[in-house]
N, CA and C atoms as an extended XYZ file, in Angstrom:
231
Properties=species:S:1:pos:R:3:atomname:S:1:resname:S:1:resid:I:1 pbc="F F F"
N        -6.895       -0.301       -1.429 N   UNK     1
C        -6.989       -1.627       -1.018 CA  UNK     1
C        -6.153       -2.070        0.225 C   UNK     1
N        -6.270       -2.572        1.530 N   UNK     2
C        -5.178       -3.057        1.976 CA  UNK     2
C        -5.461       -4.615        1.967 C   UNK     2
N        -4.522       -4.886        3.182 N   UNK     3
C        -4.210       -6.523        2.833 CA  UNK     3
C        -5.411       -7.275        3.662 C   UNK     3
N        -5.931       -6.859        4.747 N   UNK     4
C        -7.285       -6.632        5.404 CA  UNK     4
C        -8.055       -7.245        4.254 C   UNK     4
N        -8.284       -6.129        3.510 N   UNK     5
C        -9.639       -5.187        2.749 CA  UNK     5
C        -9.753       -6.858        1.814 C   UNK     5
N        -8.703       -7.116        1.142 N   UNK     6
C        -7.965       -7.998        0.085 CA  UNK     6
C        -8.374       -9.212        1.079 C   UNK     6
N        -8.539       -9.582        1.446 N   UNK     7
C        -8.448      -10.956        2.568 CA  UNK     7
C        -9.908      -11.232        2.467 C   UNK     7
N       -10.300      -10.016        3.197 N   UNK     8
C       -11.909      -10.618        3.185 CA  UNK     8
C       -12.796      -10.428        1.992 C   UNK     8
N       -12.065       -9.631        0.916 N   UNK     9
C       -13.100       -9.918       -0.251 CA  UNK     9
C       -12.610      -10.993       -1.019 C   UNK     9
N       -11.827      -11.875       -0.836 N   UNK    10
C       -10.882      -13.329       -1.090 CA  UNK    10
C       -11.782      -14.467       -0.707 C   UNK    10
N       -11.928      -13.836        0.826 N   UNK    11
C       -12.614      -14.931        1.906 CA  UNK    11
C       -13.796      -15.456        1.084 C   UNK    11
N       -14.375      -14.357        0.156 N   UNK    12
C       -16.362      -14.542        0.106 CA  UNK    12
C       -15.472      -15.149       -1.445 C   UNK    12
N       -14.841      -15.375       -1.768 N   UNK    13
C       -15.005      -15.999       -3.273 CA  UNK    13
C       -14.253      -17.562       -3.152 C   UNK    13
N       -15.105      -18.268       -4.323 N   UNK    14
C       -14.864      -19.887       -4.005 CA  UNK    14
C       -13.038      -20.046       -4.141 C   UNK    14
N       -12.516      -20.624       -3.528 N   UNK    15
C       -10.845      -21.201       -3.521 CA  UNK    15
C       -10.684      -21.401       -4.810 C   UNK    15
N       -10.872      -22.241       -5.285 N   UNK    16
C       -10.770      -22.684       -6.660 CA  UNK    16
C       -10.636      -21.871       -8.236 C   UNK    16
N       -11.017      -20.517       -7.734 N   UNK    17
C       -11.127      -19.795       -8.842 CA  UNK    17
C        -9.502      -19.083       -8.911 C   UNK    17
N        -9.085      -18.735      -10.080 N   UNK    18
C        -7.709      -18.430      -10.093 CA  UNK    18
C        -7.580      -16.899      -10.334 C   UNK    18
N        -6.187      -16.158      -10.359 N   UNK    19
C        -5.986      -15.115      -10.263 CA  UNK    19
C        -5.501      -15.001      -11.627 C   UNK    19
N        -5.501      -13.654      -12.056 N   UNK    20
C        -4.934      -12.981      -13.300 CA  UNK    20
C        -4.412      -11.372      -13.282 C   UNK    20
N        -3.745      -10.719      -13.945 N   UNK    21
C        -2.916       -9.588      -14.195 CA  UNK    21
C        -3.836       -9.448      -15.201 C   UNK    21
N        -4.275       -7.604      -15.558 N   UNK    22
C        -4.521       -7.662      -16.738 CA  UNK    22
C        -2.736       -7.654      -17.738 C   UNK    22
N        -3.048       -7.976      -18.823 N   UNK    23
C        -1.427       -7.944      -20.189 CA  UNK    23
C        -1.210       -6.553      -20.223 C   UNK    23
N        -0.159       -6.696      -21.160 N   UNK    24
C         0.326       -5.041      -21.012 CA  UNK    24
C        -0.671       -4.389      -22.737 C   UNK    24
N        -0.901       -5.247      -23.359 N   UNK    25
C        -1.937       -4.505      -24.351 CA  UNK    25
C        -3.109       -4.593      -24.257 C   UNK    25
N        -3.580       -5.678      -23.600 N   UNK    26
C        -5.056       -6.811      -23.542 CA  UNK    26
C        -4.987       -8.218      -22.797 C   UNK    26
N        -5.590       -8.693      -23.090 N   UNK    27
C        -5.579       -9.856      -22.495 CA  UNK    27
C        -5.589      -10.308      -20.763 C   UNK    27
N        -4.741      -11.050      -20.670 N   UNK    28
C        -5.083      -11.499      -19.163 CA  UNK    28
C        -3.465      -12.346      -18.506 C   UNK    28
N        -3.000      -12.523      -17.774 N   UNK    29
C        -1.536      -13.575      -17.543 CA  UNK    29
C        -1.673      -13.761      -16.131 C   UNK    29
N        -1.459      -14.928      -15.720 N   UNK    30
C        -1.307      -15.343      -14.379 CA  UNK    30
C        -0.268      -14.552      -13.562 C   UNK    30
N        -0.546      -14.538      -12.458 N   UNK    31
C        -0.181      -13.632      -11.550 CA  UNK    31
C         1.710      -15.059      -11.535 C   UNK    31
N         2.581      -13.993      -11.070 N   UNK    32
C         3.814      -14.704      -11.054 CA  UNK    32
C         4.598      -14.405       -9.900 C   UNK    32
N         4.117      -13.176       -8.763 N   UNK    33
C         4.946      -12.140       -8.054 CA  UNK    33
C         4.310      -11.832       -7.047 C   UNK    33
N         4.700      -11.806       -5.895 N   UNK    34
C         3.457      -10.381       -5.170 CA  UNK    34
C         5.257       -9.906       -4.287 C   UNK    34
N         5.429       -8.475       -4.692 N   UNK    35
C         6.147       -8.114       -4.073 CA  UNK    35
C         6.239       -7.334       -3.945 C   UNK    35
N         6.878       -6.955       -2.067 N   UNK    36
C         6.637       -5.634       -1.244 CA  UNK    36
C         7.604       -4.319       -1.996 C   UNK    36
N         6.943       -3.210       -1.758 N   UNK    37
C         7.295       -1.800       -1.662 CA  UNK    37
C         7.538       -0.867       -1.298 C   UNK    37
N         8.147       -0.116       -1.399 N   UNK    38
C         8.569        1.522       -0.601 CA  UNK    38
C         7.103        2.022       -1.440 C   UNK    38
N         6.181        2.892       -1.870 N   UNK    39
C         5.468        3.452       -2.216 CA  UNK    39
C         5.483        5.311       -1.907 C   UNK    39
N         5.309        5.930       -3.026 N   UNK    40
C         5.129        7.753       -2.934 CA  UNK    40
C         3.801        7.527       -3.282 C   UNK    40
N         2.840        7.925       -2.428 N   UNK    41
C         1.490        8.175       -3.085 CA  UNK    41
C         1.477        9.344       -3.882 C   UNK    41
N         0.452        9.460       -4.561 N   UNK    42
C         0.308       10.519       -5.098 CA  UNK    42
C         1.153       11.409       -5.903 C   UNK    42
N         2.203       10.384       -6.369 N   UNK    43
C         3.543       11.131       -7.226 CA  UNK    43
C         3.310       11.620       -8.517 C   UNK    43
N         2.192       10.762       -9.497 N   UNK    44
C         2.067       11.460      -10.617 CA  UNK    44
C         1.183       11.608      -10.691 C   UNK    44
N         0.891       12.818      -11.953 N   UNK    45
C        -0.316       13.250      -12.061 CA  UNK    45
C        -0.938       13.283      -13.391 C   UNK    45
N         0.041       12.890      -14.272 N   UNK    46
C        -0.133       12.476      -15.564 CA  UNK    46
C        -1.589       11.147      -16.088 C   UNK    46
N        -2.528       11.320      -16.933 N   UNK    47
C        -2.912       10.585      -17.131 CA  UNK    47
C        -3.227        9.232      -17.416 C   UNK    47
N        -1.361        8.802      -18.011 N   UNK    48
C        -1.199        7.923      -18.310 CA  UNK    48
C         0.537        6.994      -17.336 C   UNK    48
N         0.314        8.008      -16.216 N   UNK    49
C         1.167        6.840      -15.430 CA  UNK    49
C        -0.260        6.691      -14.081 C   UNK    49
N         0.048        5.790      -13.402 N   UNK    50
C        -0.673        5.311      -12.411 CA  UNK    50
C        -0.072        6.157      -11.086 C   UNK    50
N        -1.586        6.841      -10.338 N   UNK    51
C        -0.722        7.556       -9.226 CA  UNK    51
C         0.262        7.480       -8.472 C   UNK    51
N         0.959        6.250       -8.022 N   UNK    52
C         1.450        6.433       -7.298 CA  UNK    52
C         2.941        5.671       -7.463 C   UNK    52
N         3.875        5.595       -7.020 N   UNK    53
C         5.191        5.421       -7.506 CA  UNK    53
C         6.428        4.259       -6.404 C   UNK    53
N         6.689        3.723       -6.986 N   UNK    54
C         7.950        3.078       -6.432 CA  UNK    54
C         9.201        3.807       -5.977 C   UNK    54
N         8.994        4.130       -4.850 N   UNK    55
C        10.349        5.238       -4.136 CA  UNK    55
C        11.489        4.829       -4.755 C   UNK    55
N        12.198        3.899       -5.477 N   UNK    56
C        13.210        3.554       -6.137 CA  UNK    56
C        13.340        4.261       -7.149 C   UNK    56
N        12.449        4.569       -7.642 N   UNK    57
C        11.973        5.090       -9.127 CA  UNK    57
C        11.759        6.766       -9.170 C   UNK    57
N        11.716        7.038       -8.268 N   UNK    58
C        11.670        8.473       -7.726 CA  UNK    58
C        12.543        9.010       -8.311 C   UNK    58
N        12.297       10.641       -9.253 N   UNK    59
C        13.605       11.361       -9.347 CA  UNK    59
C        13.554       12.339       -8.827 C   UNK    59
N        12.925       12.597       -7.601 N   UNK    60
C        12.583       13.860       -6.718 CA  UNK    60
C        13.993       13.611       -5.842 C   UNK    60
N        14.766       14.829       -5.040 N   UNK    61
C        15.873       14.343       -3.951 CA  UNK    61
C        14.838       14.249       -2.643 C   UNK    61
N        15.393       13.512       -1.747 N   UNK    62
C        14.875       13.674       -0.249 CA  UNK    62
C        14.271       14.646       -0.015 C   UNK    62
N        14.382       16.054        0.029 N   UNK    63
C        13.910       16.881        0.296 CA  UNK    63
C        12.218       17.135       -0.297 C   UNK    63
N        12.638       17.095       -1.371 N   UNK    64
C        11.110       17.325       -2.293 CA  UNK    64
C         9.844       16.047       -2.353 C   UNK    64
N        10.453       14.686       -1.809 N   UNK    65
C         9.875       13.752       -1.496 CA  UNK    65
C         9.186       13.981       -0.058 C   UNK    65
N         9.555       14.777        1.123 N   UNK    66
C         8.842       14.712        1.950 CA  UNK    66
C         7.783       15.629        2.003 C   UNK    66
N         7.162       15.682        0.881 N   UNK    67
C         5.666       16.644        0.127 CA  UNK    67
C         4.871       15.399        0.473 C   UNK    67
N         5.516       14.270        0.314 N   UNK    68
C         4.795       13.021       -0.141 CA  UNK    68
C         4.198       12.161        1.199 C   UNK    68
N         3.182       11.203        0.920 N   UNK    69
C         3.173       10.583        1.518 CA  UNK    69
C         3.989        8.984        1.443 C   UNK    69
N         4.186        8.472        2.014 N   UNK    70
C         5.297        7.003        2.107 CA  UNK    70
C         4.730        6.127        2.751 C   UNK    70
N         4.329        4.613        1.863 N   UNK    71
C         4.137        3.886        2.735 CA  UNK    71
C         4.090        2.726        1.819 C   UNK    71
N         4.573        1.338        2.921 N   UNK    72
C         4.455        0.145        2.543 CA  UNK    72
C         3.189       -0.755        1.498 C   UNK    72
N         3.968       -1.342        0.361 N   UNK    73
C         2.570       -1.843       -0.668 CA  UNK    73
C         3.301       -3.862       -0.800 C   UNK    73
N         2.040       -3.755       -1.441 N   UNK    74
C         2.435       -4.937       -2.523 CA  UNK    74
C         2.081       -4.707       -3.923 C   UNK    74
N         3.125       -5.005       -4.608 N   UNK    75
C         2.486       -5.385       -6.016 CA  UNK    75
C         1.920       -6.967       -6.182 C   UNK    75
N         1.081       -7.014       -7.141 N   UNK    76
C         0.867       -8.230       -7.447 CA  UNK    76
C         1.246       -8.069       -9.356 C   UNK    76
N         1.781       -9.114       -9.587 N   UNK    77
C         2.558       -9.239      -10.803 CA  UNK    77
C         1.835      -10.421      -11.567 C   UNK    77
């Protein structure tokens, strides 16, 4: 999802709705942070990881990372 798509979706909703994120083991938490990051897309193949990874958390060399698409993103926490 892009910021544009997010804005379009949110613009159709009640402006007084509260926004939450999933809790660690269940339930929901308040959003406390919007954080810009650089993402290495489709980095993980294991089902228990998210597909993408913050480039600062990758363990591969710069040469190995050249096979991946890099993009700017936002994490909502």
